[in-house]
PyMOL CGO cylinders between C-alpha atoms (Angstrom):
from pymol import cmd
from pymol.cgo import CYLINDER

trace = [
    CYLINDER, -8.88, 4.28, 3.87, -8.75, 7.51, 5.81, 0.3, 1, 1, 1, 1, 1, 1,
    CYLINDER, -8.75, 7.51, 5.81, -12.37, 7.13, 6.88, 0.3, 1, 1, 1, 1, 1, 1,
    CYLINDER, -12.37, 7.13, 6.88, -11.87, 3.53, 8.01, 0.3, 1, 1, 1, 1, 1, 1,
    CYLINDER, -11.87, 3.53, 8.01, -8.72, 4.22, 9.99, 0.3, 1, 1, 1, 1, 1, 1,
    CYLINDER, -8.72, 4.22, 9.99, -10.37, 7.33, 11.42, 0.3, 1, 1, 1, 1, 1, 1,
    CYLINDER, -10.37, 7.33, 11.42, -13.13, 5.12, 12.78, 0.3, 1, 1, 1, 1, 1, 1,
    CYLINDER, -13.13, 5.12, 12.78, -10.56, 2.91, 14.50, 0.3, 1, 1, 1, 1, 1, 1,
    CYLINDER, -10.56, 2.91, 14.50, -10.38, 0.08, 11.98, 0.3, 1, 1, 1, 1, 1, 1,
    CYLINDER, -10.38, 0.08, 11.98, -7.04, -1.58, 11.42, 0.3, 1, 1, 1, 1, 1, 1,
    CYLINDER, -7.04, -1.58, 11.42, -6.20, -1.92, 7.74, 0.3, 1, 1, 1, 1, 1, 1,
    CYLINDER, -6.20, -1.92, 7.74, -3.49, -4.18, 6.39, 0.3, 1, 1, 1, 1, 1, 1,
    CYLINDER, -3.49, -4.18, 6.39, -2.67, -3.98, 2.69, 0.3, 1, 1, 1, 1, 1, 1,
    CYLINDER, -2.67, -3.98, 2.69, -0.81, -6.94, 1.20, 0.3, 1, 1, 1, 1, 1, 1,
    CYLINDER, -0.81, -6.94, 1.20, 0.39, -5.58, -2.11, 0.3, 1, 1, 1, 1, 1, 1,
    CYLINDER, 0.39, -5.58, -2.11, 1.83, -8.11, -4.56, 0.3, 1, 1, 1, 1, 1, 1,
    CYLINDER, 1.83, -8.11, -4.56, 4.57, -6.66, -6.71, 0.3, 1, 1, 1, 1, 1, 1,
    CYLINDER, 4.57, -6.66, -6.71, 4.60, -7.90, -10.28, 0.3, 1, 1, 1, 1, 1, 1,
    CYLINDER, 4.60, -7.90, -10.28, 6.71, -5.15, -11.78, 0.3, 1, 1, 1, 1, 1, 1,
    CYLINDER, 6.71, -5.15, -11.78, 10.02, -7.02, -11.51, 0.3, 1, 1, 1, 1, 1, 1,
    CYLINDER, 10.02, -7.02, -11.51, 8.45, -10.17, -12.90, 0.3, 1, 1, 1, 1, 1, 1,
    CYLINDER, 8.45, -10.17, -12.90, 6.82, -8.29, -15.76, 0.3, 1, 1, 1, 1, 1, 1,
    CYLINDER, 6.82, -8.29, -15.76, 10.13, -6.69, -16.62, 0.3, 1, 1, 1, 1, 1, 1,
    CYLINDER, 10.13, -6.69, -16.62, 11.76, -10.10, -16.98, 0.3, 1, 1, 1, 1, 1, 1,
    CYLINDER, 11.76, -10.10, -16.98, 8.92, -11.61, -18.98, 0.3, 1, 1, 1, 1, 1, 1,
    CYLINDER, 8.92, -11.61, -18.98, 7.99, -8.76, -21.29, 0.3, 1, 1, 1, 1, 1, 1,
    CYLINDER, 7.99, -8.76, -21.29, 11.28, -6.92, -21.42, 0.3, 1, 1, 1, 1, 1, 1,
    CYLINDER, 11.28, -6.92, -21.42, 9.89, -3.57, -20.31, 0.3, 1, 1, 1, 1, 1, 1,
    CYLINDER, 9.89, -3.57, -20.31, 12.36, -0.77, -21.12, 0.3, 1, 1, 1, 1, 1, 1,
    CYLINDER, 12.36, -0.77, -21.12, 14.37, 0.38, -18.11, 0.3, 1, 1, 1, 1, 1, 1,
    CYLINDER, 14.37, 0.38, -18.11, 12.88, 3.89, -18.04, 0.3, 1, 1, 1, 1, 1, 1,
    CYLINDER, 12.88, 3.89, -18.04, 9.31, 2.54, -18.11, 0.3, 1, 1, 1, 1, 1, 1,
    CYLINDER, 9.31, 2.54, -18.11, 10.22, 0.06, -15.39, 0.3, 1, 1, 1, 1, 1, 1,
    CYLINDER, 10.22, 0.06, -15.39, 11.62, 2.83, -13.16, 0.3, 1, 1, 1, 1, 1, 1,
    CYLINDER, 11.62, 2.83, -13.16, 8.50, 4.98, -13.66, 0.3, 1, 1, 1, 1, 1, 1,
    CYLINDER, 8.50, 4.98, -13.66, 6.17, 2.07, -12.85, 0.3, 1, 1, 1, 1, 1, 1,
    CYLINDER, 6.17, 2.07, -12.85, 8.21, 1.17, -9.79, 0.3, 1, 1, 1, 1, 1, 1,
    CYLINDER, 8.21, 1.17, -9.79, 8.14, 4.76, -8.53, 0.3, 1, 1, 1, 1, 1, 1,
    CYLINDER, 8.14, 4.76, -8.53, 4.38, 5.10, -9.14, 0.3, 1, 1, 1, 1, 1, 1,
    CYLINDER, 4.38, 5.10, -9.14, 3.76, 1.88, -7.20, 0.3, 1, 1, 1, 1, 1, 1,
    CYLINDER, 3.76, 1.88, -7.20, 5.93, 3.05, -4.32, 0.3, 1, 1, 1, 1, 1, 1,
    CYLINDER, 5.93, 3.05, -4.32, 4.06, 6.37, -4.23, 0.3, 1, 1, 1, 1, 1, 1,
    CYLINDER, 4.06, 6.37, -4.23, 0.74, 4.52, -3.98, 0.3, 1, 1, 1, 1, 1, 1,
    CYLINDER, 0.74, 4.52, -3.98, 1.99, 2.34, -1.14, 0.3, 1, 1, 1, 1, 1, 1,
    CYLINDER, 1.99, 2.34, -1.14, 3.35, 5.39, 0.68, 0.3, 1, 1, 1, 1, 1, 1,
    CYLINDER, 3.35, 5.39, 0.68, -0.01, 7.13, 0.29, 0.3, 1, 1, 1, 1, 1, 1,
    CYLINDER, -0.01, 7.13, 0.29, -1.80, 4.12, 1.77, 0.3, 1, 1, 1, 1, 1, 1,
    CYLINDER, -1.80, 4.12, 1.77, 0.59, 4.08, 4.72, 0.3, 1, 1, 1, 1, 1, 1,
    CYLINDER, 0.59, 4.08, 4.72, -0.05, 7.81, 5.12, 0.3, 1, 1, 1, 1, 1, 1,
    CYLINDER, -0.05, 7.81, 5.12, -3.74, 7.06, 5.61, 0.3, 1, 1, 1, 1, 1, 1,
    CYLINDER, -3.74, 7.06, 5.61, -2.82, 4.80, 8.52, 0.3, 1, 1, 1, 1, 1, 1,
    CYLINDER, -2.82, 4.80, 8.52, -2.82, 1.43, 6.76, 0.3, 1, 1, 1, 1, 1, 1,
    CYLINDER, -2.82, 1.43, 6.76, -0.08, -1.09, 7.43, 0.3, 1, 1, 1, 1, 1, 1,
    CYLINDER, -0.08, -1.09, 7.43, 1.43, -1.93, 4.06, 0.3, 1, 1, 1, 1, 1, 1,
    CYLINDER, 1.43, -1.93, 4.06, 3.28, -5.12, 3.19, 0.3, 1, 1, 1, 1, 1, 1,
    CYLINDER, 3.28, -5.12, 3.19, 5.18, -4.96, -0.08, 0.3, 1, 1, 1, 1, 1, 1,
    CYLINDER, 5.18, -4.96, -0.08, 4.97, -8.59, -1.27, 0.3, 1, 1, 1, 1, 1, 1,
    CYLINDER, 4.97, -8.59, -1.27, 7.69, -9.45, -3.74, 0.3, 1, 1, 1, 1, 1, 1,
    CYLINDER, 7.69, -9.45, -3.74, 6.95, -12.30, -6.20, 0.3, 1, 1, 1, 1, 1, 1,
    CYLINDER, 6.95, -12.30, -6.20, 9.91, -14.41, -5.08, 0.3, 1, 1, 1, 1, 1, 1,
    CYLINDER, 9.91, -14.41, -5.08, 8.60, -14.56, -1.48, 0.3, 1, 1, 1, 1, 1, 1,
    CYLINDER, 8.60, -14.56, -1.48, 6.04, -17.20, -0.54, 0.3, 1, 1, 1, 1, 1, 1,
    CYLINDER, 6.04, -17.20, -0.54, 2.68, -15.91, 0.63, 0.3, 1, 1, 1, 1, 1, 1,
    CYLINDER, 2.68, -15.91, 0.63, 3.10, -17.55, 4.05, 0.3, 1, 1, 1, 1, 1, 1,
    CYLINDER, 3.10, -17.55, 4.05, 6.34, -15.62, 4.56, 0.3, 1, 1, 1, 1, 1, 1,
    CYLINDER, 6.34, -15.62, 4.56, 4.71, -12.34, 3.54, 0.3, 1, 1, 1, 1, 1, 1,
    CYLINDER, 4.71, -12.34, 3.54, 1.84, -12.96, 5.95, 0.3, 1, 1, 1, 1, 1, 1,
    CYLINDER, 1.84, -12.96, 5.95, 4.30, -13.51, 8.78, 0.3, 1, 1, 1, 1, 1, 1,
    CYLINDER, 4.30, -13.51, 8.78, 5.11, -9.82, 8.50, 0.3, 1, 1, 1, 1, 1, 1,
    CYLINDER, 5.11, -9.82, 8.50, 1.56, -9.05, 9.64, 0.3, 1, 1, 1, 1, 1, 1,
    CYLINDER, 1.56, -9.05, 9.64, 2.21, -10.83, 12.93, 0.3, 1, 1, 1, 1, 1, 1,
    CYLINDER, 2.21, -10.83, 12.93, 5.49, -8.96, 13.40, 0.3, 1, 1, 1, 1, 1, 1,
    CYLINDER, 5.49, -8.96, 13.40, 3.93, -5.52, 12.90, 0.3, 1, 1, 1, 1, 1, 1,
]
cmd.load_cgo(trace, "trace")
């Protein structure tokens, strides 16, 4: 990522979030859920730190709506 953005490439990461859905379906314990959520957020923050534009796509949002965020950025 760092190399690509350093060479002037624009990177957009559309990251689907399944953690909330998984918690509902598989009944993940709250502590495990919080750890997974924090780890995911740390990864997305790291990607943004490399210069990528990150869209956090929640499962209850249609793909077309998530992609609209790319145009707004």
